[in-house]
C-alpha positions in Angstrom: 90.9 96.6 31.3 93.8 96.1 33.6 92.1 97.3 36.8 89.2 94.8 35.9 91.8 92.1 35.7 93.8 93.0 39.0 90.8 93.7 41.2 89.1 90.2 39.3 85.7 91.8 38.1 84.3 89.6 35.3 81.3 89.4 33.4 78.7 92.0 34.8 81.2 93.4 37.6 83.3 94.7 34.3 83.7 98.4 34.3 85.5 98.3 31.3 83.1 96.6 28.6 80.5 99.4 29.2 82.8 102.1 28.1 83.0 100.7 24.5 79.8 99.1 24.6 78.1 102.7 25.2 80.2 104.4 22.3 79.4 101.3 20.1 83.0 99.8 19.8 83.8 95.9 20.0 87.1 95.0 21.6 89.3 93.1 18.8 92.6 92.8 20.5 94.4 93.5 24.1 98.0 94.2 23.7 99.7 92.8 26.9 103.1 93.4 28.3 105.5 90.2 28.1 107.3 91.4 31.3 104.2 91.6 33.6 101.5 90.3 31.7 99.9 93.8 31.9 97.2 94.9 29.5 99.0 98.4 28.3 96.6 98.8 24.9 93.9 97.6 23.0 92.3 97.9 19.7 88.6 98.7 19.2 86.3 98.4 16.3 83.6 101.0 15.6 80.5 99.2 14.7 79.1 101.5 12.8 81.5 102.9 10.7 80.0 101.6 7.6 76.7 103.8 8.1 78.9 106.8 8.1 81.1 106.0 5.1 78.7 108.6 2.7 77.8 111.1 5.5 79.9 113.8 3.6 78.7 116.6 6.1 80.6 115.1 9.2 83.9 114.0 9.6 84.6 110.5 8.9 84.8 108.1 12.2 87.5 105.7 12.2 87.1 102.1 11.8 89.6 100.7 14.5 91.2 102.6 17.6 94.5 101.6 19.0 94.7 102.7 22.7 97.1 102.9 25.3 96.6 103.6 29.2 98.5 105.8 31.6 100.7 104.3 34.6 99.3 102.4 37.3 100.7 102.4 40.5 99.6 99.3 41.6 101.6 96.2 42.9 101.1 94.4 39.5 102.1 96.9 37.3 104.2 99.7 39.0 107.5 98.5 38.3 107.4 98.1 34.5 105.5 101.3 34.3 107.8 103.1 36.0 110.6 101.6 33.8 108.9 103.0 30.9 108.3 106.4 32.5 112.6 106.0 33.4 112.8 105.0 29.5 110.7 108.4 28.3 113.0 110.3 30.5 116.1 109.5 29.3 115.0 109.2 25.6 115.1 105.5 25.3 111.1 104.4 24.8 111.9 103.2 21.6 113.9 100.5 22.9 111.3 98.9 25.3 109.6 95.6 24.5 106.5 97.3 24.9 107.2 100.0 22.5 108.2 97.5 19.9 105.3 95.2 20.5 102.8 98.1 20.1 104.6 99.4 16.8 104.8 95.8 15.5 100.6 95.6 16.4 99.8 99.1 14.8 102.0 98.0 11.1 100.1 94.8 11.4 96.7 96.6 11.4 98.0 98.9 8.8 99.2 96.2 6.1 95.4 94.7 6.6 93.2 97.6 6.5 93.8 101.5 5.1 95.6 103.4 7.4 93.1 106.7 7.1 90.7 104.1 8.8 93.2 103.6 12.1 93.2 105.9 15.0 96.0 105.9 17.8 95.0 107.4 21.2 96.9 107.6 24.7 97.2 109.3 28.0 100.1 110.0 30.0 102.6 107.2 29.7 100.0 105.7 27.0 100.3 109.3 25.3 104.1 108.9 24.6 103.3 105.7 23.6 101.2 106.9 21.0 103.3 110.2 20.2 106.6 107.1 19.5 104.2 105.2 17.3 103.0 107.7 15.3 106.2 109.3 14.7 107.2 105.8 13.7 104.6 105.1 11.4 104.9 109.0 9.7 109.0 107.7 9.0 107.1 104.8 7.2 104.8 107.0 5.2 101.9 106.4 7.4 99.9 109.5 8.6 97.6 108.6 11.4 95.3 110.4 13.2 96.3 110.2 16.8 94.7 112.3 20.1 97.0 112.4 22.8 95.9 113.3 26.5 98.3 114.6 28.8 101.8 113.4 26.8 104.8 113.8 29.2 107.9 116.0 28.1 111.2 115.9 29.3 112.7 119.3 30.0 111.6 122.0 33.1 107.9 122.9 32.9 108.4 126.7 32.8 105.0 127.2 33.4 104.7 125.8 36.6 107.9 127.9 37.7 107.9 131.7 39.4 108.6 134.5 37.9 107.9 136.9 34.9 107.5 135.8 31.3 110.8 137.5 30.4 112.7 136.0 32.8 111.4 132.4 31.5 111.8 133.6 27.8 115.5 134.6 28.5 116.4 131.3 30.7 114.6 129.1 27.4 116.5 131.0 24.9 119.6 130.9 26.7 119.3 127.0 27.0 118.4 126.6 22.8 121.6 128.9 22.1 124.3 126.7 24.6 122.6 123.2 23.5 122.7 124.4 19.4 126.3 125.7 20.2 127.2 122.1 21.6 125.5 120.0 19.2 127.2 122.1 16.6 130.2 121.9 17.8 130.7 118.2 19.2 128.8 116.3 16.2 129.2 118.3 13.3 125.5 119.0 13.3 124.2 120.1 9.7 120.6 121.8 10.8 118.3 120.6 7.6 114.5 121.8 7.0 111.8 120.1 8.5 110.7 117.2 6.4 107.3 117.5 4.5 106.3 114.3 5.0 107.0 114.7 9.1 105.4 118.2 8.8 102.3 116.6 7.5 101.4 114.3 10.6 99.1 116.3 12.5 98.7 115.2 16.0 95.7 116.3 18.5 97.5 117.2 21.9 95.5 117.7 25.2 97.4 119.9 27.5 96.5 121.5 30.7 99.2 124.1 32.4 98.6 123.5 35.9 99.8 120.0 35.0 103.9 119.7 35.3 104.0 116.8 32.9 102.6 118.0 30.3 102.6 121.8 30.7 106.1 122.0 29.0 104.5 121.5 25.6 103.2 125.1 25.9 106.7 126.3 26.7 108.0 124.4 23.7 105.6 125.6 21.3 105.6 129.2 22.5 109.4 128.9 22.1 109.3 127.6 18.7 107.3 130.3 17.5 109.1 133.3 19.2 112.4 131.8 17.6 111.0 131.8 14.2 110.0 135.1 14.6 113.4 136.9 15.4 114.5 134.7 12.7 116.2 132.2 14.6 114.4 129.0 13.6 117.5 127.3 12.5 119.4 127.7 15.8 116.1 126.6 17.7 116.0 123.3 15.5 119.6 122.6 16.4 119.1 122.9 20.0 115.8 121.3 20.3 116.5 118.6 18.2 119.5 117.0 20.4 118.6 115.7 23.8 121.4 116.2 26.7 122.0 112.6 26.7 122.8 112.3 22.8 124.7 114.9 22.9 127.1 113.6 25.9 127.0 110.4 24.2 128.2 111.9 21.2 125.3 110.5 19.2 124.8 112.8 15.4 121.7 111.3 13.5 119.4 114.1 13.5 116.8 112.1 12.1 116.9 109.1 14.1 114.3 108.6 17.3 117.1 107.5 19.3 118.3 110.9 19.7 115.8 113.2 18.8 113.5 114.0 21.6 109.7 112.7 21.7 108.3 116.1 22.0 109.9 117.4 18.7 107.1 118.2 16.5 106.9 120.4 13.4 103.1 120.3 13.4 100.3 119.8 15.8 96.9 121.0 17.4 97.2 121.7 20.6 93.9 122.1 23.2 94.9 124.1 26.2 92.6 123.7 29.3 92.9 126.9 31.3 90.2 125.7 33.7 91.4 125.4 37.4 91.9 122.1 38.4 89.8 120.6 41.5 89.7 117.5 43.5 87.5 115.9 41.4 89.0 117.2 38.0 92.5 117.0 38.5 95.1 118.8 35.9 96.7 115.4 34.8 93.3 113.3 34.7 91.8 111.9 31.9 88.2 112.9 32.6 89.0 116.5 32.4 88.4 116.2 28.7 84.9 114.5 28.8 83.7 118.1 29.9 80.2 118.6 28.7 79.8 122.0 30.3 79.8 124.9 27.4 80.8 127.5 29.9 83.9 125.5 31.3 84.7 124.6 27.4 84.7 128.5 26.7 88.3 128.1 28.6 90.0 125.5 26.6 92.2 127.1 23.7 92.9 125.9 20.6 96.1 126.5 19.3 97.0 125.6 15.2 100.9 125.3 14.9 102.3 124.6 11.1 105.6 124.9 9.8 106.3 127.3 7.4 109.7 127.2 5.0 112.0 130.1 4.7 112.4 130.7 8.5 108.8 131.2 9.3 106.5 129.4 11.3 102.7 129.8 11.5 100.4 129.7 14.9 96.9 130.3 14.6 95.1 131.2 18.4 91.7 130.4 18.4 89.8 131.5 21.6 
């Protein structure tokens, strides 16, 4: 829709409308940035939702989907989109007007409709926005089904660096211990167990190890599992629960979204696309997730991450 607007495509020339029409959706509302007037999100209604209510053998579809786009580096949008990417990097995305507006729109929808009928979706920068909105709504007691494609993560993508697994593991372990020590010394941090309400929210993450923007999620969950196996999950929580920025600024609230890194998730269902990227199928592209070739989909790995209490973490890997 935003590209249609920028390139003045209307009516039959529109490239956005055929997409939601084909999948039996209708456009309910567009979300427009107050600063540059760009379309960054939209609310869609599934036309056939009532027909699927009594179908017990298949997963019920949503009645509404609230979707957020990724970065568009064009003259009309690049400045605001880059600004929000920087806000994400500095863990201040929650302070942006776009984020506040999006969460307000979601809350309005939840107040009008059953929250179980509302799904969130986003790609890249939009994935970060969907994650922020999902975590915020969870804090209010609403668990919204969320599909997060190629979400950015503000850490070094170890998957992209040379060196063996042991070297990367030592680096990750050392970083965690240092951050945890600093957090406990400077902020008098008390490590808490995962909030059962927060852990009950299970977003679906779609990541590619060849994509430096989202590959860090693979490292994060691998490290989280390793630290739990050696009985050091409290150290991992203390280190992961604080961003470097929050430590330097002396913020102490461990549950505040202003201090908690956005990627800190106790639960997730993660799909990892291990197919090698090509010119037509880039590692960060959204279109890789439309793959219909069953042979290609065999190289997708599903990881089910759930917290276990008493210093244990469960992770199931399904080939």
